[in-house]
C-alpha positions as CSV (number, residue, x, y, z in Angstrom):
1,M,-24.3,26.2,188.7
2,M,-27.0,28.9,188.9
3,R,-27.0,32.1,187.4
4,F,-25.2,35.0,189.7
5,S,-27.1,37.6,189.6
6,G,-29.5,40.4,191.5
7,E,-28.6,42.3,194.5
8,K,-25.1,41.0,196.0
9,V,-22.0,42.4,198.3
10,L,-18.4,43.5,196.9
11,M,-16.0,42.5,199.1
12,R,-12.4,44.2,199.1
13,I,-9.3,43.1,201.2
14,F,-6.2,45.8,201.1
15,I,-3.2,43.9,202.1
16,G,0.3,44.4,201.0
17,E,2.4,42.0,198.7
18,S,4.6,41.2,201.8
19,D,1.8,40.1,204.0
20,R,1.6,36.6,204.9
21,H,-0.8,33.7,206.0
22,G,1.8,31.0,207.6
23,R,4.2,29.9,204.8
24,K,2.1,31.3,201.9
25,P,1.7,34.9,200.6
26,L,-2.0,36.0,202.5
27,Y,-3.0,37.0,198.8
28,E,-3.0,33.2,198.0
29,A,-4.3,32.1,201.0
30,L,-7.3,34.1,200.6
31,V,-7.9,33.4,197.4
32,E,-7.8,29.1,198.3
33,L,-10.1,30.0,200.8
34,F,-12.6,31.4,198.6
35,R,-12.3,29.0,196.3
36,Q,-12.4,26.1,198.8
37,E,-16.0,27.4,200.0
38,G,-17.3,27.8,197.1
39,F,-17.3,31.3,196.1
40,A,-18.4,32.2,192.4
41,G,-14.8,33.9,192.0
42,A,-11.5,36.0,193.2
43,T,-9.4,38.4,191.7
44,V,-6.2,40.1,192.8
45,L,-5.1,43.1,192.0
46,R,-1.7,45.0,192.3
47,G,-1.5,48.6,192.3
48,V,1.6,50.5,191.2
49,A,1.4,52.7,194.5
50,G,0.0,53.3,197.5
51,F,-0.3,53.5,201.7
52,G,-1.5,52.0,204.4
53,A,-2.4,52.9,208.2
54,S,1.5,53.3,208.8
55,S,2.0,55.9,206.1
56,V,4.9,54.5,204.4
57,Y,4.7,55.1,200.6
58,H,5.0,52.1,198.4
59,T,5.7,52.3,194.6
60,D,6.9,50.5,191.5
61,K,8.7,52.7,190.3
62,L,12.3,51.6,189.4
63,L,14.4,53.8,191.2
64,E,12.2,53.7,194.3
65,L,10.8,49.9,193.9
66,S,9.1,48.5,197.0
67,T,8.5,44.8,197.6
68,D,5.5,45.1,199.4
69,L,3.4,46.8,196.8
70,P,-0.3,47.1,197.5
71,L,-3.1,44.2,196.6
72,V,-6.7,44.1,196.8
73,V,-8.4,41.1,196.5
74,E,-12.4,41.5,195.4
75,V,-15.0,39.1,195.6
76,V,-18.6,39.3,195.0
77,E,-20.9,36.9,196.8
78,E,-24.2,36.8,199.2
79,Q,-23.9,38.9,202.6
80,E,-25.0,35.7,204.8
81,R,-21.7,33.9,203.0
82,I,-19.2,37.0,203.4
83,D,-20.7,36.6,207.1
84,A,-20.1,33.3,207.9
85,L,-16.3,33.7,206.6
86,M,-15.7,36.8,208.4
87,P,-14.0,35.1,211.7
88,R,-12.0,33.5,209.0
89,I,-10.5,35.9,207.4
90,D,-9.8,37.9,210.1
91,A,-8.3,35.3,211.9
92,M,-5.8,35.3,208.7
93,M,-4.9,39.1,208.5
94,D,-2.4,40.8,210.6
95,G,-3.2,44.2,209.3
96,G,-4.9,45.7,206.2
97,M,-8.6,46.8,205.5
98,I,-12.0,44.9,204.4
99,T,-14.6,47.1,202.8
100,L,-18.5,45.7,201.8
101,E,-20.4,47.5,198.9
102,K,-23.7,46.4,197.5
103,A,-23.2,45.5,194.5
104,T,-26.1,44.3,191.2
105,V,-24.6,41.9,189.3
106,I,-26.1,42.0,185.7
107,R,-24.5,38.4,184.6
108,Y,-22.4,36.0,185.9
109,E,-22.3,32.2,184.4
110,R,-19.9,29.3,183.9
111,R,-18.2,29.6,180.4
112,S,-19.6,26.3,179.2
113,E,-23.0,26.8,180.3
114,R,-23.2,29.7,177.9
115,E,-21.7,27.7,175.0
116,G,-24.1,24.9,175.7
117,A,-26.7,27.5,175.2
118,R,-25.7,28.6,171.5
119,P,-27.7,26.8,168.4
């Protein structure tokens, strides 16, 4: 794998923990899609509280425990690769929100490449 640096795009996909694609949780299906497409990486972050378009408040507080906490799936990739995959992502989602922003990647390389470069 070549070094991954320079101007890229950060895509954030805001969904709920209970969102599904077929029989899988949506976040798992999205991460699997990005992996199959050879993206450099993907991360799923779980929120402790939030609300979306419905204005229903979801929280992880014990007395108000929600079964639908907010999730954010993040990937950093070339704009063209994200654009090419967007129709498939849209088809997987029933709701949620996607944001895109420019990101400058300082450094990303496989761990084995770093270890191989050591004296």
